[in-house]
C-alpha positions, -999 to +999 in steps of 0.1 A: +056+102+061+018+091+053+005+063+077-027+041+078-042+019+104-049-022+100-083-031+106-097-057+130-098-073+093-059-071+083-073-043+059-055-011+056-069+020+029-039+032+011-036+072+014-046+087-016-012+104-028+003+070-030-027+057-049-024+084-073+014+083-075+015+048-081-015+047-107-035+024-083-074+021-090-099+001-076-098-038-082-064-038-086-031-051-065-002-036-046+028-052-038+050-049-010+088-055-002+099-061+032+135-056+045+149-061+080+113-062+096+103-028+076+081-026+045+103-004+023+086-005-010+056-011-027+044-012-066+014-018-085+005-050-096-014-045-129 
């Protein structure tokens, strides 16, 4: 499992492997889906 820390400003750095798999580039967004208190999915938003 890959992990990321939340900064004091609420920001995270998406791991390189995840960005590459999702095809996310600088300036693009990622949507997160929460289920039962867990983040279970993320996807690139074009």
